[in-house]
Each structure stands twice: as C-alpha cells, then as structure tokens.
C-alpha angles and dihedrals in degrees: 000000000000090000088045089058090048091048091048089052091052092045092052091065098066091038091055091045092054091048090049094055098045094089092051091049091050091051089051091053091053103256119166105277091226091057092046092050091051093047091047090057091051094047098043092051092039094053091077088062095059100084095046090046091056093042090050089051091054093048093042091056092045093051092046092051088054089058095254101119093138090070090056091048093049091048092049093049093045091052095054095080088053089064092048096048096041091048090049094045097048098035094055102021097246128160093020095304118132117258102249101160115201093001087072088078089067093045092049091048092050093047090047091052093048092047093051093047094048092047094051091042089056090048092050092047095047109032109104096228100036097046091061087075090064093215094174094050118099094006090158093054106110120215106185095185094051092044089051091049090050090053093047094049097035105046095077090051091046090048090054092050090044092051092049094047091041092057091056093044094047093046090050092049092047090052086059088069088072090066140241096313093067 
C-alpha cells in the first residue's frame, strides 16, 4: 500500500497535466470561448483534487481488502453533503464564500476528494487492526521491484478505468461543439 500511495502520487502528475491542457486544446479546435472558460474554471480548481482522489482509491482498496468496507461506505456517504454545500456556497456566493459560478464544481470536487482522503487516512491511522500495518511509516522508502509489479498488474485495470472515464469525458466535450444552449 505504501508503494501504491507512491505510485498514485506519480500517476497524478500526468493526469493533472492532461487536465490542464484540455482548455487550450478546446480553444484550438474552435469551441465557444464561453464554454472553454467555464470548463477551465472547473478543471483548474478540480486539478488539486487529483492526488487525494488517487490516494483515497489506494487506501479504500486496502481497507476493503482487510474486510472493513463499512468504513469506506460511511466515509463516502458522509462526504456527499460536502459536495452539495460547497457547490451551493461557491456557486451562489453564500455563507461568505465568493460567487464563482460554474467553477464551484471543481472546487467542490477537490474539497470532496480531500475530505474523503483525510477521513480514510484518519481511519487507517487509528483503527486498531488497520494501524498495525503502519501504512504511513516509511513512505519515502522506495521498492523498485514492488513498484514495477504494481505497474505491471495495475496498468490493464487503469486502462479500463481510463477508457470508461475517457468515453464520458470525450462525449461531454463533443457535446460542447453544439454550443452554449446544450
């Protein structure tokens, strides 16, 4: 799991880079500037949620393997109101938050990812059974063989997730060609 966290950190770099260049690519392909500006706000704010999303995924799978799926369910359900309230606050400027409109979707997503990651990290660090694995100890210790094995076993799974997510992202982006009314 330690190497999984390291791998997730490394993987977050190209994912964030791809997200960062999407608006420029859309401008180049002639998308409506208003749509691109709105998407850019979502993506730029959402990028900061990529590492904690991947870290949460690693810890979620670890906790589930240890027969503690209820913790993951409780964390996921508890984090849902965070998305609702942060979207509402930042989209409309309530409760002292700035009115950011559509960009609030990215902010809410990032906050949601960080909240889930922090919650599961606390669970992993404090649960009497799970903490015995000392997941957060020696995080900087590099195990090249294990990291290579993770890549070899994990890339087909990641490719499947990437393909599935990519289909939704591409279809959403292509819909943008129809203009602001859609």
